[in-house]
N, C-alpha and C positions, 0 to 999 in steps of 0.2 A: 671498202673502208675510207679511203681517201675522198671519194666523192660525198659519202655520208658526212665525214668530218667537215668538208667544205661548206655543205649546206648548213650544218649547224653554226659555224662561224659566220656565214652570211646572215642566218636568222638573228644571232646575237648582235651583229653589227646594225642591222635594220632596227632591231629592238631598242638599242641605246640611241640611235639617232632619232627615231620618232618620239621616244620617250622624253628626251631632252627638250626637244622642240616644243613639247606640249605641256611644258611646266605650266601651272595656272595659278594665279593669285587666289588666295583664300583657302587653298587646299593644303592641309598639314601633311608633311612627309616625315617618315621615320628615317633619321639619320644616324649612321655607324661610321666612326672614323676607323679606317683600316691602319693608317699611318697619319703622320702630321700632315702630310700634303695629299692625302687619298681618303675619299669617303664614299659611302653609297647612300642614296635616297630611295627608299622603298625598292632596294635592290639594284638600282642603276648607279654605275660607278662614275665618279667625277674627280678631276684634279682639283685640289684646293690651292688656289694662287695666293690668296692674302686673308688674313683675318682682320677685321676691322672693330676694335673695342672687344667686348665679350660676346656679341651676338650676331654681328654681321660677317658673312664670308663671300668672297669672290671665288667662283668656281667655274670650270669649263669641262667639256666633254672629255671623257677618257678614251684612249691613252693620250693623244697629243694634239687634239684639236682645239687650238688656242682661241679661236673665234667661233661663235660668239662667246662672251663672258655672260655669266648670270650672278645676280646678287641676291642671296638668301638671308633670312633672318630665323634665328633660333628664339622661339618665345618661351615664356615660362612653363608652359604645359609640355615642354621638352621636343615639341615638333618644329620642323623647319619648314619656312614659308618663302615662296618665290617673291621677289620684290620687283626686279628690273632685269631687262635683257639688252645688251649693248655690244658693239663692237669690242671695245675695251672698257673696263671698269677698274678704277683704283682708289685708294684712299686719298684723303686731303689732309695735309700736315695739320696739326693744331686743332682738329675738330672731329668729332664722331658723328656729328649730325648730317654733314654734307659729304657727298661722294662724287668723284669725277667720273664722267662718262664720255667716250668718243673724243676726248681732248678739249672741246669747248662746251660741253654740257655739265651742268651741276644737278645732282638728284638730292632733294630734301627729303631725308628718311622721316622726319616728324610730320610734314605735310603730305608725304606721298606725292610730290610734284617736282617737275624738273623745269629747268630754265637754261637759256644759253647765255654764255659770257664771251666776250671778245678776247679774253686772255687765254691763249692757246695753251692747253695742259697736254700736248701731244708728247712732251718730253717725259710724261709720267710724273710730273711734280706740280702740285699746286699747294700753296699755303693760304690758310684761312687767316685774315688779319683782324677781324671783328665785324662789328656792324655799324651802319650809319643810318640812322632814321629807320631802325629796324630791318635793314636789308644788308646782306652779307657782303663783304668785300674780300677779294682774293688777289693773288700775285703768283706769277710763275718765275719770279726774280728777274723778269725782263720788262714786265708791264704790271702796274697795279690796276686792277679792274673793278668798277663798281656795277652793282646790278642794273642800273639805268643806262648802261652801254658807255658810260664815260671811262676814259683810260687815261693813265699817266705813265709814260716810258722813263725807265731808269736809265741812268749812265751805264756804260758797259761793265765798269768796275764796281758799281754799287748794288747793294741788296737790302732787303727790308726784313724785318720780323716783328712780330706783335710785341708791343712795349707792356711794361708792368702795368700802366694805367689804361683803363678801358677806354676805348675810342682813339688810342694813340698807336703809332707804329714807330719803330726805330729805322732810321735810314743809316746804312753803314757803308763807308768806303774807305778801305785800309783802316788807318787808326782814327778816322774821323767819324763822328756819330752825331746824329740830330734826332731828337724825338719830336714828332709832329702830329697833329691831330688829323684824323681821317676827313674831317670837315674841311680843313685847310688844304688838304691834297685834292679834294674834289672840287674846290673852287679855284684851284690854281689854273691860271691861264697861261698856255704855252707861249713863250716869249722868245725874243732873239737874245743870243749870246751878247754880253757885254764885250765891247772890243778893248783889248789891253794894248795900247800903243807901244808899250816897253817890249814886247816879244813878237816874234814872227811864227805863226802857225804854219808848220810844215809836216806834210806827210807824204810818203812815197813808198812803193813797193820795189824792192830789188830781188824779186823772185826770178828764177830763170825761166825763160820762155822755151817751150819745146820747139825743135828744129825740124823734126820729122816725126812720123808715125811710130817710130821705135823708141821714142823718149816718152817716159811716163813718170813724171817727177813732181814733188812738192819740195822744192829746194830754193833757200835764199833767205832774205830777211826783209822785214817792213818796219818803218819808223813812222811815229806820229808825235811830234815834238812841239813843245813851247820853247823857242830859242830866244834868249835875251838879245835885244838888238843894240844895246848900248855900249859905250866904250869905257865904263867904269871898271875898276878892278874886280869888283864882284862879277860884273857880267862877263869879263873875259875868263875868270876862274871857272864859273859855271859852264861856259862853252867847253873848255878844255876838259872839264870832268865828264861832262855829257858825251862828248865825242869819244873819249877814251872808254868809257863804260859800253858805248855801243860797239866800238871795235872789238873790245875784248870778248863780249858775249857773241857778236857775230862770227867772228873767226875762231872762237873756242869750238864752234860746231865743226870746224875742219881740223882743229888741232894747231892753228897758226897764231893765237892770240899773242904769243911772245915774239913772233918773227915779224910781225907788221908794225912799221913805225907810226907814230901818232902824227897825223897830218895837221894842215893849218886850220885854226880857229879864231884868228884875230878878230874876225867879223863874222856876222851870220851868213854873209854870202860865202866867205871862205869855208866855213864849216859845211854848208850845203855842198859846195864843189867837192870837198874831200869825202863826203858821204856818197856822192856819185862815183868817185873813183874807187871807193871801197866796194861799191855794188859791182862795178866791172871787174875789179880784182878777184873778188868772191867767186864770181862765176868762172873766171879762168882756172883758179885753183880747184874748184869743185870737179870741173870737167877733166882736169888733169889727173886727179886723184881717183874718180869714179866712173868716168865714161869709158865704155869698152867698144872699140870701133865706132859705130854710129849709134849705140845703144847707151841710154842713160835711165836707170830705174831707181829711184832714190826718194826717201823721205827724211829730210834734214832741214829744219828751218827754225827761225826765231822771229818774234815780234816784239818790238820795244816801244815803250810809250814814256814820255817824260812830260809831267805837268808842273806848272808853277803853283804852289801852294799858298805862300805868304811871302810879302815883301814890306819892309819897314826900315826906319833909318838904322836900326841896330843889326838886322840880318835879312837874309833871303833864303827861302826854303823850297825845295823841288821834291817830287816824288818820282822815282824811277820804277818802271813796271816792266818785267820781261817774262816772256814764256818761250822756252827753248823745247824743241824736240829733236832728240839724237837716237830715237828708236826705243822700243819697249812699250808698255801699256799705255802711258799718258805723257803729256808734256810736262815740264818742269817749270811751273810758274813761281815767281818771286817778286817782291817789290820792296822798297825801302824809302826812307826819307833822308835828305842830306841838306845840311844848312852851312851857308857861308856866313860867317860874323864879320860884318863891315868895320866893327870897331877894332877887332884884334887881327884881322886880315888874314883869317885861317878858316879851313873847314872844321866844323865842330866835331869832336869825338869825346869819349869818356875821358881819356887821359888829359885831354886839354880843357875839360870843362868841370870836372868833379874834383873837389878837394882830396888829395891822397888820404888824409885822415877820416874822410867822411864817406869813402867808396863803399864800405860794408854797409852803412846806414841806407844810402842811396839804393844799393842793390836790394835790401830787403824791401823798400818801397816798391820797386820795379816788380818783384815777385809778387807782393801783395795785390798790386793792380793786375798782373797777369792772371793769378789765381781767380779773380773776379770775372775776367774775360773768359777763362776756361769754364767756370760754373755757369756763365751766362749763355755759353754756347753749347753746353751739353747737359744743362739742368742738373749737374752734379755738385752737391754742395760738399766739396772735398775737405778732408781734414788737413790742416796746414802742414804738419809734419809729414803726412803721406803724399801730399802734393809736392814737397820739396824733394822727397825721396824719388819721385816720378821724374821730374824735370832734371834733377842733378845727375841721374844714372841713365837716362834714355840714350845716350850716345854710346854707353858701354856694349860692345858686341856681345850676342849670346853664344858666340863660338869660342873655342879655346884658342888664344893667340900663341900660345907655346909653339915654337918651331916654324911659325909663319914668317915668311920673308918680308922685307920692307915694302915691296911693291904691292903684295896681297894686303898687307896691313893698311896702307894708305888708301885702298879701295873702300875701307870700311869708315873712313872719316867723311862726315858730311860737310866738306869744306866748299864754298861758293866762290867764284872768281871775284865777287864784289865785296868780300869781307874776310876777316881773319877770325874765324868762328872760335877756335880753341887754341890757335897757336901751335898745335901739333901737326906733324907731317904724317903720322901714322896713328892707328886706333890705340886707345888706352882703356884698360879696365877700371881705371880710378875715376870714382864719381866726382863731380864738382862739390864744392862746398861754398858757404856764403862768403868765403874769402877769395874764391877765384872764379865764380860763375861769370861767363862772359857778359858783356854789355855792348853788343855790335850795333852799327848804325844808329848810335845816338843822334838825335837831332832836335830842333826847337820848332814847335808848333805853337800857334796863338794860345791854345788852351793848356799846354803843358810840355814836358819832355818826354819824348818818345824813343823807344828802342825797338828794334825788329828782330824776330827769330823766324828764320825760313822753315819750310817743311823738312821734316826728318831731323831737326836740330834738338827739339826738345819733346817733339810728339810725332806720331805717325803722319804719313802724307794727307790722309783723309781728314786730319784736324786742321790742315791749312796753315796759314801764318798766324803769328801773335804779334800785336803792336801794342803793348802795354804804354799807356799814357799817364805819367805821374803829374798831378797839379803842382804848379809852381810853388804854392804855399806850404805844401808838404815836404819839399826838399829845398827850400831856399837857402838853408844854412849849409847845404851840401855843395853849392855852386860856387866856383871861383870866379865866376862873372855873373853880374846881376841880369836876370831875365824875369819878365812879367807877363801877365795876360794881356792880350791884346783884343779887347771886345769887338772892335770894328772889323777884326779878321776871323772872327768865330765862324764856324760852319754855317752856311746859309742854304735854304731850300733848294734854290736853282742850281746849286753845285752838284747835287745828287740826281738831277733830272736832266733828260735830254731836251735841249733847246734847239730853236731854229738857228741856222747859220745864214748870216747876210751874204 
């Protein structure tokens, strides 16, 4: 009996193998869905990996033979027709016409033809941006690729998406955005970075190096900084803030952020020397806490980037970007802007910049602009009151707080070292209102006032950060100090693209 059963199973396996590999174009197959991810074609069973639109399906051999992939189309007569076979096949965002194959090939379902692009889609993500002179343009959010082989590389923190106007794309980096035509991007000639004599570019890795075969870790921190070199009050204040922010983030990974004193930053040279000292100290503390005899196995790291964004007679603004990993499924990235007002000799925040009697009006303008960003990101035209209910109550735990001690309650607060999000030390079931919704990380950009909300504060992690920018003219009456648009410092194309370094 066992021998007979084995023969039957072998026959079925061979039947499936040969029938799958012999799918032929032009031959209609009867398809029956057994489950959402399982179907038969003329009796042969396939896994359904993805549905593209109403008629295209990516399938592979049942039960778990993930390669090769097959693209099939359901036609109006109800039959399924084989289109393409490849190592991998996946949809391309923002289009139903083009399909990604093998990472760097694109299949045109209308013309039944394929072509190669230099934009690697092996990460399983490609975005269709539109057409230039009748030819499609794509991006993998690292590079924008044109069908003629021309490519434009994006800055690490930048990404792009299709704009509302045909033939245009939106380049986005944090709070800043620039709509540019595909033709302008195609004609862009890679150039050298402009040298800013007022800052020192400094980057260095302070990751621990393995001492033996028994050490396997990714532990330490990395910095990539624009350090002001001058001796003005603003330069000294920015250096001190920058050093403290890096110190707090780096040593928070080890739980020592409150114990490490702030080092010297009177000059750029002093600050770099302090960072070197922090790197040495970080390794000593890490080995003391985590090394067992000659073994160190650990993933604990952080990368910090600081960029100068704008500088004028009235103020200077920088952007801080950090990504920390302390275990779990993913890193915790966050960024924010900070402004030093040269006239008032202070770092800008909401309490120092918004008139007390006008805070509620300003808050409403922030929320209106944030709703626009939300709708733009997710294509969801949310109702105003529904949106307010979402952001006002997102922080409220879904668990019962009754009987929970302060330690457990504090773990439910999405507080970051860089801001005082809610002012609470423990979780609260009380939603925010228009009278108390926080305005963290308020800063000045040439195009308006920006505030920043980190992951988990008003939305889930996958939604990312929100940087609503409120135009000056819509809140000028709310400001206790005059700020206005700076046309010469508005976003420029080269700020979103990778340039050559001298």
